[in-house]
N, C-alpha and C positions, 0 to 999 in steps of 0.2 A: 705212689698212692694217689687214686683213681678219680677223677672228677665226676661231679655227677650232671647229668644232663638232663635238662629240665626244656620242655617245649612251651612257646608262648600257643595261649588258645590259637591264634591265628593262623600258627606254623599247623597246631595238630588238624584246624580245620582246612587249612589247604591240602593235608595229606588225603584226609578224608576223599575229600571231591577229587582230586586225583587219580586216588585208587577207587572208588567210583565208576569214575567216566572212563577209564581203562577196560574197565569189568566189563560196560556198556559197549563200549567202542570196539571191545575184541572178542564182547559174548563170552568170556572167560573168564570167571572167578579165578581160576588159579593162575592164570595169563597176569592180573588185577595181583593177587595175593604173592607172586612170583617177585612181583618189581614190588610189594611192599618188603619182603625179605631185603630186596638190595638195598633200599632206603633206612631200612634199618638196623642194618647191618654196618654200613659207611657211617651213618650217626653215632653207631656202638663201640668206631676206632673212636672216637671224640673223647670216650671214655679215659683211654689212656695215654693218646695222644693228641691233647686238644687244640695245637697248632700243625695239625696235619692239614687242615685246608689252606689254600692261598690266600694275600690280601686283595679285597676286591680292588678292577681296574677302576670303577666308577669313583672319581675324586670324592665324591660328596660320603658316599658309603665308607671308603677308604679313611676319611679323617673322623669318622663314627665310630671306627674301628673293627669296621664286619670283616669278618671270614668269609670265604666262600668253598663249600664243598660239589665237586663236579657230583652228579651221580645221575651217568647217563645223557640225558637232555634234560635236566633238572638238577637245577643250582638250590645247595639247601646255605641259608645266609645263618651266620652265628656271631655270638660274640665272646670273649673267654674271660671271666670273672675270677682273676688271683685271690682274691681276697676273701673268698670262701670257696676254691677251686670250683667251680661251677661251667660249666657251656651251655648258654640259652642259645636254643633257636628261636628265630624269631619268625623267618620264614622258607618256604619250600615253592620255588617258581621255575616256569620252563623257560630253559634258558632262549629259545626263540622270540620270546616275547619281551613286549614291552615291561620288565620284574623289578623297574625301581618304584613304579606305583603299588606295586602288592605287598611291599614289605612294610611301609607304613600305612 
């Protein structure tokens, strides 16, 4: 049975900002949309394989049961809610930044 995948508003906004940044930085909407496809594909895998991501290495995030799904230079932070078979995407952050503050 497939899980529902929902995104917190914060994650949605982070994805939008990321795609706009890539489009502006590269000068190509095509490159930005290609990256969006990669993100969407990776997130889509969680419908059938909700535990596909790894446990966070950060102690606090691990304690809160966040899972991490890497997509190139970005990390998708999510939790699996078994009671209603839902995956909740909380944040998408650049792995090269101090991403802890971007999740909360």
